[in-house]
SEZAVEX-916772 format. One record per residue (C-alpha): residue number from 1; x, y, z. Coordinates in steps of 0.2 Angstrom, whole numbers. Each point is the difference from the previous one (the first is absolute). Layout:
N
{drenvo->NUM	u->X	v->Y	w->Z}
...
END
This chain:
480
{drenvo->1	u->-116	v->99	w->-24}
{drenvo->2	u->-16	v->9	w->-7}
{drenvo->3	u->-5	v->-16	w->-10}
{drenvo->4	u->4	v->-9	w->17}
{drenvo->5	u->-13	v->11	w->9}
{drenvo->6	u->-12	v->0	w->-13}
{drenvo->7	u->2	v->-19	w->1}
{drenvo->8	u->-4	v->0	w->16}
{drenvo->9	u->-17	v->11	w->0}
{drenvo->10	u->-6	v->-13	w->-12}
{drenvo->11	u->4	v->-13	w->12}
{drenvo->12	u->-7	v->11	w->14}
{drenvo->13	u->-18	v->3	w->-10}
{drenvo->14	u->-2	v->-19	w->1}
{drenvo->15	u->0	v->-1	w->16}
{drenvo->16	u->-13	v->16	w->4}
{drenvo->17	u->-14	v->-11	w->-11}
{drenvo->18	u->3	v->-16	w->15}
{drenvo->19	u->-1	v->12	w->15}
{drenvo->20	u->-17	v->7	w->-7}
{drenvo->21	u->-6	v->-19	w->2}
{drenvo->22	u->10	v->-4	w->17}
{drenvo->23	u->-13	v->-7	w->12}
{drenvo->24	u->-5	v->10	w->14}
{drenvo->25	u->10	v->-5	w->18}
{drenvo->26	u->-11	v->-7	w->13}
{drenvo->27	u->-4	v->10	w->17}
{drenvo->28	u->14	v->-12	w->8}
{drenvo->29	u->16	v->-4	w->-10}
{drenvo->30	u->2	v->-16	w->-9}
{drenvo->31	u->16	v->-9	w->2}
{drenvo->32	u->7	v->-3	w->-16}
{drenvo->33	u->5	v->-17	w->-7}
{drenvo->34	u->14	v->5	w->-10}
{drenvo->35	u->10	v->17	w->-4}
{drenvo->36	u->10	v->3	w->-15}
{drenvo->37	u->15	v->9	w->7}
{drenvo->38	u->12	v->8	w->-15}
{drenvo->39	u->18	v->5	w->8}
{drenvo->40	u->15	v->6	w->-3}
{drenvo->41	u->9	v->3	w->18}
{drenvo->42	u->17	v->4	w->-11}
{drenvo->43	u->11	v->-1	w->16}
{drenvo->44	u->-8	v->-18	w->5}
{drenvo->45	u->6	v->-17	w->-8}
{drenvo->46	u->-16	v->-9	w->-4}
{drenvo->47	u->0	v->-6	w->-17}
{drenvo->48	u->-4	v->-17	w->3}
{drenvo->49	u->-16	v->-8	w->4}
{drenvo->50	u->9	v->-13	w->13}
{drenvo->51	u->9	v->15	w->9}
{drenvo->52	u->-20	v->9	w->3}
{drenvo->53	u->-9	v->-15	w->0}
{drenvo->54	u->1	v->-3	w->18}
{drenvo->55	u->-5	v->17	w->4}
{drenvo->56	u->-14	v->-3	w->-9}
{drenvo->57	u->-4	v->-17	w->8}
{drenvo->58	u->3	v->8	w->15}
{drenvo->59	u->-14	v->16	w->-3}
{drenvo->60	u->-12	v->-13	w->-7}
{drenvo->61	u->0	v->-9	w->18}
{drenvo->62	u->0	v->14	w->11}
{drenvo->63	u->-14	v->9	w->-10}
{drenvo->64	u->-10	v->-11	w->-13}
{drenvo->65	u->6	v->10	w->-14}
{drenvo->66	u->13	v->-4	w->-17}
{drenvo->67	u->10	v->12	w->-4}
{drenvo->68	u->6	v->1	w->-18}
{drenvo->69	u->16	v->7	w->-1}
{drenvo->70	u->3	v->6	w->-18}
{drenvo->71	u->19	v->8	w->-1}
{drenvo->72	u->8	v->4	w->-17}
{drenvo->73	u->18	v->5	w->-3}
{drenvo->74	u->4	v->16	w->8}
{drenvo->75	u->5	v->8	w->-18}
{drenvo->76	u->-17	v->-6	w->-8}
{drenvo->77	u->-11	v->3	w->15}
{drenvo->78	u->-11	v->15	w->-7}
{drenvo->79	u->0	v->-6	w->-16}
{drenvo->80	u->-9	v->-18	w->5}
{drenvo->81	u->-12	v->11	w->14}
{drenvo->82	u->-5	v->10	w->-14}
{drenvo->83	u->-5	v->-17	w->-11}
{drenvo->84	u->-9	v->-7	w->14}
{drenvo->85	u->-10	v->14	w->-2}
{drenvo->86	u->-4	v->-1	w->-18}
{drenvo->87	u->-3	v->-17	w->0}
{drenvo->88	u->-12	v->3	w->14}
{drenvo->89	u->9	v->-13	w->12}
{drenvo->90	u->1	v->14	w->12}
{drenvo->91	u->7	v->-3	w->19}
{drenvo->92	u->-8	v->4	w->13}
{drenvo->93	u->15	v->8	w->7}
{drenvo->94	u->15	v->6	w->-5}
{drenvo->95	u->18	v->10	w->5}
{drenvo->96	u->1	v->17	w->-8}
{drenvo->97	u->15	v->12	w->1}
{drenvo->98	u->-2	v->21	w->3}
{drenvo->99	u->0	v->2	w->-20}
{drenvo->100	u->-12	v->-13	w->-6}
{drenvo->101	u->-12	v->1	w->17}
{drenvo->102	u->-7	v->18	w->-2}
{drenvo->103	u->-2	v->-5	w->-21}
{drenvo->104	u->-11	v->-17	w->4}
{drenvo->105	u->-9	v->10	w->13}
{drenvo->106	u->-6	v->15	w->-11}
{drenvo->107	u->-3	v->-13	w->-14}
{drenvo->108	u->-15	v->-7	w->10}
{drenvo->109	u->11	v->-17	w->0}
{drenvo->110	u->-2	v->0	w->23}
{drenvo->111	u->-11	v->-1	w->11}
{drenvo->112	u->-4	v->15	w->13}
{drenvo->113	u->4	v->-9	w->15}
{drenvo->114	u->0	v->17	w->10}
{drenvo->115	u->-17	v->-4	w->10}
{drenvo->116	u->8	v->-20	w->2}
{drenvo->117	u->13	v->7	w->8}
{drenvo->118	u->-7	v->12	w->10}
{drenvo->119	u->-11	v->-11	w->8}
{drenvo->120	u->10	v->-15	w->3}
{drenvo->121	u->7	v->-9	w->14}
{drenvo->122	u->15	v->2	w->-5}
{drenvo->123	u->0	v->20	w->1}
{drenvo->124	u->-9	v->0	w->16}
{drenvo->125	u->13	v->-12	w->7}
{drenvo->126	u->14	v->13	w->-2}
{drenvo->127	u->13	v->-10	w->-6}
{drenvo->128	u->4	v->9	w->-15}
{drenvo->129	u->10	v->16	w->-2}
{drenvo->130	u->-13	v->8	w->-10}
{drenvo->131	u->11	v->13	w->-7}
{drenvo->132	u->7	v->-16	w->-12}
{drenvo->133	u->-19	v->-2	w->-6}
{drenvo->134	u->-3	v->19	w->-2}
{drenvo->135	u->14	v->1	w->-11}
{drenvo->136	u->-9	v->-11	w->-11}
{drenvo->137	u->-15	v->12	w->0}
{drenvo->138	u->-5	v->7	w->-17}
{drenvo->139	u->-12	v->16	w->1}
{drenvo->140	u->-5	v->-8	w->18}
{drenvo->141	u->-3	v->-16	w->-7}
{drenvo->142	u->7	v->-15	w->4}
{drenvo->143	u->2	v->-14	w->-15}
{drenvo->144	u->16	v->-11	w->8}
{drenvo->145	u->6	v->-6	w->17}
{drenvo->146	u->21	v->3	w->2}
{drenvo->147	u->10	v->-16	w->-2}
{drenvo->148	u->11	v->7	w->11}
{drenvo->149	u->10	v->16	w->4}
{drenvo->150	u->4	v->10	w->-17}
{drenvo->151	u->17	v->0	w->7}
{drenvo->152	u->14	v->9	w->-10}
{drenvo->153	u->18	v->3	w->-1}
{drenvo->154	u->14	v->6	w->13}
{drenvo->155	u->19	v->5	w->-6}
{drenvo->156	u->11	v->-16	w->4}
{drenvo->157	u->20	v->4	w->2}
{drenvo->158	u->13	v->-11	w->0}
{drenvo->159	u->4	v->3	w->17}
{drenvo->160	u->18	v->-8	w->1}
{drenvo->161	u->6	v->13	w->-11}
{drenvo->162	u->-5	v->13	w->10}
{drenvo->163	u->9	v->-5	w->13}
{drenvo->164	u->17	v->-5	w->-9}
{drenvo->165	u->0	v->18	w->-6}
{drenvo->166	u->-3	v->6	w->16}
{drenvo->167	u->-16	v->8	w->-4}
{drenvo->168	u->-17	v->3	w->12}
{drenvo->169	u->-18	v->-3	w->-9}
{drenvo->170	u->-5	v->16	w->-10}
{drenvo->171	u->-14	v->13	w->7}
{drenvo->172	u->-1	v->9	w->-12}
{drenvo->173	u->1	v->0	w->-20}
{drenvo->174	u->17	v->11	w->1}
{drenvo->175	u->7	v->-16	w->10}
{drenvo->176	u->-8	v->-13	w->-10}
{drenvo->177	u->8	v->7	w->-17}
{drenvo->178	u->16	v->-1	w->8}
{drenvo->179	u->-4	v->-19	w->4}
{drenvo->180	u->-4	v->-3	w->-16}
{drenvo->181	u->17	v->11	w->-5}
{drenvo->182	u->10	v->-11	w->11}
{drenvo->183	u->-7	v->-17	w->-4}
{drenvo->184	u->6	v->7	w->-17}
{drenvo->185	u->17	v->5	w->3}
{drenvo->186	u->8	v->-6	w->15}
{drenvo->187	u->-2	v->-18	w->-1}
{drenvo->188	u->-12	v->-5	w->12}
{drenvo->189	u->3	v->-18	w->-3}
{drenvo->190	u->19	v->1	w->4}
{drenvo->191	u->3	v->-10	w->-15}
{drenvo->192	u->13	v->11	w->-9}
{drenvo->193	u->-11	v->2	w->-15}
{drenvo->194	u->-11	v->15	w->-6}
{drenvo->195	u->-15	v->-12	w->-4}
{drenvo->196	u->-15	v->8	w->13}
{drenvo->197	u->-11	v->15	w->-2}
{drenvo->198	u->-12	v->5	w->11}
{drenvo->199	u->-20	v->-4	w->-4}
{drenvo->200	u->-10	v->-10	w->-14}
{drenvo->201	u->-20	v->1	w->-3}
{drenvo->202	u->-11	v->-10	w->-13}
{drenvo->203	u->-2	v->16	w->-10}
{drenvo->204	u->1	v->20	w->4}
{drenvo->205	u->-21	v->-3	w->0}
{drenvo->206	u->-10	v->-13	w->7}
{drenvo->207	u->-11	v->-10	w->-15}
{drenvo->208	u->-14	v->2	w->10}
{drenvo->209	u->-7	v->10	w->16}
{drenvo->210	u->8	v->6	w->11}
{drenvo->211	u->11	v->6	w->-13}
{drenvo->212	u->14	v->8	w->11}
{drenvo->213	u->3	v->-14	w->10}
{drenvo->214	u->16	v->-7	w->-2}
{drenvo->215	u->10	v->17	w->1}
{drenvo->216	u->-10	v->10	w->13}
{drenvo->217	u->17	v->8	w->6}
{drenvo->218	u->2	v->9	w->-15}
{drenvo->219	u->-19	v->2	w->-6}
{drenvo->220	u->-4	v->6	w->20}
{drenvo->221	u->-15	v->15	w->-2}
{drenvo->222	u->-1	v->-4	w->-19}
{drenvo->223	u->-14	v->-13	w->-6}
{drenvo->224	u->0	v->-7	w->-19}
{drenvo->225	u->-17	v->-3	w->0}
{drenvo->226	u->-16	v->10	w->1}
{drenvo->227	u->-7	v->4	w->18}
{drenvo->228	u->-9	v->13	w->8}
{drenvo->229	u->5	v->19	w->6}
{drenvo->230	u->-13	v->7	w->11}
{drenvo->231	u->-12	v->-8	w->-6}
{drenvo->232	u->6	v->3	w->-19}
{drenvo->233	u->5	v->-16	w->-11}
{drenvo->234	u->17	v->6	w->-9}
{drenvo->235	u->15	v->-11	w->-9}
{drenvo->236	u->13	v->-1	w->11}
{drenvo->237	u->13	v->1	w->-14}
{drenvo->238	u->-3	v->17	w->-2}
{drenvo->239	u->1	v->5	w->19}
{drenvo->240	u->17	v->10	w->4}
{drenvo->241	u->3	v->-13	w->13}
{drenvo->242	u->4	v->-12	w->-18}
{drenvo->243	u->15	v->10	w->-5}
{drenvo->244	u->10	v->-1	w->15}
{drenvo->245	u->-5	v->-18	w->1}
{drenvo->246	u->8	v->-3	w->-19}
{drenvo->247	u->16	v->9	w->7}
{drenvo->248	u->4	v->-9	w->13}
{drenvo->249	u->-3	v->-16	w->-10}
{drenvo->250	u->12	v->7	w->-15}
{drenvo->251	u->12	v->7	w->12}
{drenvo->252	u->5	v->-19	w->9}
{drenvo->253	u->-2	v->-8	w->-18}
{drenvo->254	u->12	v->12	w->-8}
{drenvo->255	u->12	v->-2	w->15}
{drenvo->256	u->-1	v->-20	w->-2}
{drenvo->257	u->-8	v->-2	w->17}
{drenvo->258	u->-15	v->-9	w->-8}
{drenvo->259	u->-1	v->-14	w->-12}
{drenvo->260	u->3	v->4	w->-18}
{drenvo->261	u->-13	v->-14	w->-2}
{drenvo->262	u->-13	v->7	w->10}
{drenvo->263	u->-10	v->4	w->-16}
{drenvo->264	u->-2	v->-19	w->-6}
{drenvo->265	u->0	v->-9	w->18}
{drenvo->266	u->-14	v->-8	w->6}
{drenvo->267	u->-2	v->-7	w->18}
{drenvo->268	u->11	v->-18	w->-1}
{drenvo->269	u->12	v->11	w->-11}
{drenvo->270	u->1	v->12	w->16}
{drenvo->271	u->0	v->-13	w->14}
{drenvo->272	u->14	v->-11	w->-9}
{drenvo->273	u->12	v->15	w->-1}
{drenvo->274	u->-2	v->2	w->19}
{drenvo->275	u->3	v->-17	w->2}
{drenvo->276	u->15	v->-1	w->-9}
{drenvo->277	u->8	v->12	w->9}
{drenvo->278	u->-1	v->15	w->-14}
{drenvo->279	u->-9	v->14	w->9}
{drenvo->280	u->-3	v->5	w->18}
{drenvo->281	u->-18	v->8	w->0}
{drenvo->282	u->-17	v->-4	w->-9}
{drenvo->283	u->-19	v->1	w->5}
{drenvo->284	u->-11	v->-16	w->2}
{drenvo->285	u->-13	v->-7	w->11}
{drenvo->286	u->0	v->2	w->19}
{drenvo->287	u->-3	v->-15	w->10}
{drenvo->288	u->4	v->-17	w->-4}
{drenvo->289	u->12	v->7	w->-14}
{drenvo->290	u->11	v->5	w->11}
{drenvo->291	u->5	v->-17	w->4}
{drenvo->292	u->-1	v->-8	w->-18}
{drenvo->293	u->11	v->15	w->-4}
{drenvo->294	u->13	v->-3	w->13}
{drenvo->295	u->0	v->-18	w->-4}
{drenvo->296	u->3	v->0	w->-16}
{drenvo->297	u->14	v->12	w->3}
{drenvo->298	u->7	v->-10	w->11}
{drenvo->299	u->2	v->-15	w->-11}
{drenvo->300	u->13	v->11	w->-12}
{drenvo->301	u->8	v->11	w->18}
{drenvo->302	u->-2	v->-9	w->15}
{drenvo->303	u->5	v->15	w->11}
{drenvo->304	u->-12	v->12	w->-9}
{drenvo->305	u->-15	v->7	w->10}
{drenvo->306	u->-16	v->7	w->-7}
{drenvo->307	u->-10	v->15	w->10}
{drenvo->308	u->-15	v->11	w->-4}
{drenvo->309	u->3	v->20	w->0}
{drenvo->310	u->-14	v->12	w->7}
{drenvo->311	u->-7	v->10	w->-12}
{drenvo->312	u->15	v->16	w->-2}
{drenvo->313	u->-11	v->9	w->-12}
{drenvo->314	u->-20	v->0	w->0}
{drenvo->315	u->-8	v->-17	w->5}
{drenvo->316	u->-3	v->-16	w->-7}
{drenvo->317	u->-16	v->-5	w->-10}
{drenvo->318	u->-10	v->-13	w->3}
{drenvo->319	u->-10	v->-7	w->-12}
{drenvo->320	u->-18	v->-3	w->1}
{drenvo->321	u->-4	v->-18	w->5}
{drenvo->322	u->0	v->-15	w->-12}
{drenvo->323	u->-20	v->-1	w->-2}
{drenvo->324	u->-9	v->-17	w->5}
{drenvo->325	u->-17	v->6	w->-11}
{drenvo->326	u->-18	v->-12	w->-4}
{drenvo->327	u->-5	v->2	w->-17}
{drenvo->328	u->-15	v->7	w->-5}
{drenvo->329	u->-6	v->-17	w->-8}
{drenvo->330	u->2	v->-8	w->18}
{drenvo->331	u->-17	v->-8	w->4}
{drenvo->332	u->3	v->1	w->19}
{drenvo->333	u->14	v->16	w->4}
{drenvo->334	u->-8	v->0	w->18}
{drenvo->335	u->6	v->-18	w->1}
{drenvo->336	u->18	v->1	w->-8}
{drenvo->337	u->2	v->15	w->14}
{drenvo->338	u->-6	v->-9	w->15}
{drenvo->339	u->5	v->-16	w->-2}
{drenvo->340	u->18	v->2	w->-10}
{drenvo->341	u->6	v->20	w->2}
{drenvo->342	u->-8	v->0	w->18}
{drenvo->343	u->10	v->-16	w->4}
{drenvo->344	u->17	v->3	w->-8}
{drenvo->345	u->1	v->16	w->9}
{drenvo->346	u->-7	v->-4	w->18}
{drenvo->347	u->15	v->2	w->9}
{drenvo->348	u->-1	v->-17	w->5}
{drenvo->349	u->-2	v->-19	w->-6}
{drenvo->350	u->-5	v->5	w->-18}
{drenvo->351	u->16	v->13	w->-1}
{drenvo->352	u->11	v->-12	w->4}
{drenvo->353	u->-6	v->-12	w->-13}
{drenvo->354	u->0	v->14	w->-13}
{drenvo->355	u->17	v->5	w->4}
{drenvo->356	u->12	v->-11	w->8}
{drenvo->357	u->-11	v->-16	w->-6}
{drenvo->358	u->0	v->-15	w->10}
{drenvo->359	u->7	v->-7	w->13}
{drenvo->360	u->13	v->-15	w->-2}
{drenvo->361	u->-1	v->4	w->-20}
{drenvo->362	u->4	v->18	w->-2}
{drenvo->363	u->9	v->4	w->21}
{drenvo->364	u->3	v->-9	w->15}
{drenvo->365	u->4	v->-2	w->18}
{drenvo->366	u->18	v->-1	w->1}
{drenvo->367	u->5	v->0	w->19}
{drenvo->368	u->-12	v->10	w->6}
{drenvo->369	u->0	v->12	w->-13}
{drenvo->370	u->-11	v->0	w->-16}
{drenvo->371	u->12	v->2	w->-17}
{drenvo->372	u->-5	v->1	w->-19}
{drenvo->373	u->4	v->-16	w->-9}
{drenvo->374	u->8	v->-2	w->-15}
{drenvo->375	u->-10	v->8	w->-16}
{drenvo->376	u->-4	v->-17	w->-9}
{drenvo->377	u->3	v->9	w->-17}
{drenvo->378	u->14	v->9	w->1}
{drenvo->379	u->14	v->-8	w->10}
{drenvo->380	u->13	v->9	w->11}
{drenvo->381	u->-13	v->10	w->4}
{drenvo->382	u->-14	v->3	w->14}
{drenvo->383	u->-17	v->-2	w->-3}
{drenvo->384	u->-7	v->19	w->1}
{drenvo->385	u->-19	v->2	w->-1}
{drenvo->386	u->-18	v->-8	w->-8}
{drenvo->387	u->-6	v->18	w->-2}
{drenvo->388	u->5	v->14	w->9}
{drenvo->389	u->17	v->2	w->5}
{drenvo->390	u->3	v->-2	w->20}
{drenvo->391	u->8	v->16	w->1}
{drenvo->392	u->-12	v->10	w->-10}
{drenvo->393	u->-15	v->-5	w->13}
{drenvo->394	u->-11	v->16	w->3}
{drenvo->395	u->-12	v->-9	w->14}
{drenvo->396	u->5	v->-5	w->16}
{drenvo->397	u->5	v->-18	w->-3}
{drenvo->398	u->13	v->-8	w->10}
{drenvo->399	u->11	v->-9	w->-12}
{drenvo->400	u->7	v->-17	w->8}
{drenvo->401	u->17	v->2	w->-9}
{drenvo->402	u->10	v->13	w->6}
{drenvo->403	u->6	v->11	w->-15}
{drenvo->404	u->17	v->5	w->-2}
{drenvo->405	u->8	v->13	w->10}
{drenvo->406	u->7	v->8	w->-16}
{drenvo->407	u->-19	v->-2	w->-9}
{drenvo->408	u->-6	v->10	w->17}
{drenvo->409	u->13	v->13	w->-1}
{drenvo->410	u->-3	v->4	w->-20}
{drenvo->411	u->-17	v->1	w->3}
{drenvo->412	u->-1	v->10	w->15}
{drenvo->413	u->11	v->12	w->-9}
{drenvo->414	u->-10	v->1	w->-15}
{drenvo->415	u->-15	v->2	w->9}
{drenvo->416	u->6	v->16	w->11}
{drenvo->417	u->6	v->8	w->-17}
{drenvo->418	u->-15	v->-1	w->-11}
{drenvo->419	u->-15	v->7	w->-7}
{drenvo->420	u->-15	v->-7	w->-10}
{drenvo->421	u->-1	v->-1	w->-22}
{drenvo->422	u->-18	v->2	w->-3}
{drenvo->423	u->-9	v->-13	w->-13}
{drenvo->424	u->4	v->8	w->-15}
{drenvo->425	u->-15	v->8	w->-12}
{drenvo->426	u->-9	v->-11	w->-12}
{drenvo->427	u->-13	v->10	w->-12}
{drenvo->428	u->-2	v->-5	w->-18}
{drenvo->429	u->10	v->16	w->-4}
{drenvo->430	u->15	v->-5	w->12}
{drenvo->431	u->-2	v->-17	w->-7}
{drenvo->432	u->0	v->5	w->-17}
{drenvo->433	u->15	v->12	w->0}
{drenvo->434	u->12	v->-3	w->16}
{drenvo->435	u->9	v->-14	w->-11}
{drenvo->436	u->7	v->14	w->-11}
{drenvo->437	u->4	v->11	w->15}
{drenvo->438	u->12	v->-12	w->7}
{drenvo->439	u->7	v->-5	w->-14}
{drenvo->440	u->5	v->17	w->-3}
{drenvo->441	u->3	v->4	w->17}
{drenvo->442	u->12	v->-15	w->3}
{drenvo->443	u->10	v->3	w->-17}
{drenvo->444	u->1	v->21	w->7}
{drenvo->445	u->9	v->-4	w->15}
{drenvo->446	u->13	v->-12	w->-8}
{drenvo->447	u->2	v->14	w->-11}
{drenvo->448	u->3	v->12	w->14}
{drenvo->449	u->9	v->-11	w->11}
{drenvo->450	u->14	v->-8	w->-13}
{drenvo->451	u->0	v->11	w->-14}
{drenvo->452	u->14	v->13	w->3}
{drenvo->453	u->-6	v->11	w->-16}
{drenvo->454	u->-18	v->0	w->9}
{drenvo->455	u->-3	v->10	w->15}
{drenvo->456	u->-15	v->-4	w->12}
{drenvo->457	u->-9	v->15	w->-5}
{drenvo->458	u->0	v->-4	w->-19}
{drenvo->459	u->-5	v->-18	w->4}
{drenvo->460	u->-17	v->5	w->10}
{drenvo->461	u->-1	v->11	w->-14}
{drenvo->462	u->1	v->-11	w->-13}
{drenvo->463	u->-11	v->-10	w->9}
{drenvo->464	u->-16	v->11	w->1}
{drenvo->465	u->2	v->4	w->-17}
{drenvo->466	u->-2	v->-18	w->-5}
{drenvo->467	u->-12	v->-5	w->15}
{drenvo->468	u->-11	v->14	w->1}
{drenvo->469	u->-15	v->-6	w->-8}
{drenvo->470	u->0	v->-15	w->11}
{drenvo->471	u->3	v->9	w->16}
{drenvo->472	u->-14	v->14	w->-4}
{drenvo->473	u->-12	v->-13	w->-1}
{drenvo->474	u->6	v->-10	w->15}
{drenvo->475	u->-1	v->17	w->11}
{drenvo->476	u->-18	v->7	w->-8}
{drenvo->477	u->-6	v->-19	w->3}
{drenvo->478	u->7	v->1	w->17}
{drenvo->479	u->-4	v->17	w->4}
{drenvo->480	u->-18	v->3	w->-5}
END
């Protein structure tokens, strides 16, 4: 990962020279002729040019501007983005996740759009929920605009299993663990076979921030990350709450209530086990995923019902929003903001185009009610979005298509039980040391939970002994 970070630093150095010679914008914002847009949108389906070309054509018809979408495969998105910087073919606009956004921003790769936003007609319109804009500020400066609400994960449970067992929805940790026990030991699917367990997850710790997003019932007030306590940065692994969290995880793992393969699971493996009726509880994204999870489960079990749970210990976590960031090498950042971003989030025509797509192609009026049409790249699935998901809108936009009630309920429950996670730091010292800390942290948590010969206290002590030089460097830098 260090090699990758150094490669990125070299690539970004090239744009600093370009930015020095970028033309000075005129007093009146000039309309760009073309905007290149490097985009990932991992939960979208727009890979084929034929899918997004109608949107490109419609936007040009409405504005006279050509968008050039560049959409690599998700697995190589950042590799391709880095290469675009190294080659000098730098996009005007790019999508960046919470781990990469601060790195690009503090490396000088992104335009500072603080004043552009503050002086914009979009801000003055009042249609934007500004907490999502503020969530992307780094040291008071804004380098990206939210693609959508950050969203986060919520715990889903097989409601039909609870009903079969005559159990109520758990409201505290003890009841939650009792539910996991019953799902493991009391034949919740009624097939007479001992073939179920309580909970699964894609790992004991997430691969990127927020690291504790998938197992909130167990981490609770512990946070396996660096964070501030009374204005001082600390290492969460060395805080007393972490020992308790690891014992909670260890307890359900040793009793067999947790998936024995939790360490090696990825997100798709965790989902498939839930769909297959092997497990009754897992934590995944709020909103539209509630429908997707239930629909996939009922393919195998027609009477299955999937319900989201209120947070029972601590809060769910809303990650920082994905950022749409303008390159520092962009010749006309004001134009990109005014004519694309402000239009795409105007709470009206533009937002409908960049969310729902085009009437007659992506959605249609049926018996007086707007409905989604079939996704052209996923037969049997409805078209979800162009860029911003409709259930993650952070403006006062009136969606022409009525959301599924399950989406509404899941999202409402998440919003009532969530707290924001901040954008992570991205100093040079942080970037040089964090990869080693994450690797050692991940190993320590795995040992504490799954190795009966290693107690959580011993695992943390091993972590400190191995990671101390990196931890000390990070904390000294953050607290200077």
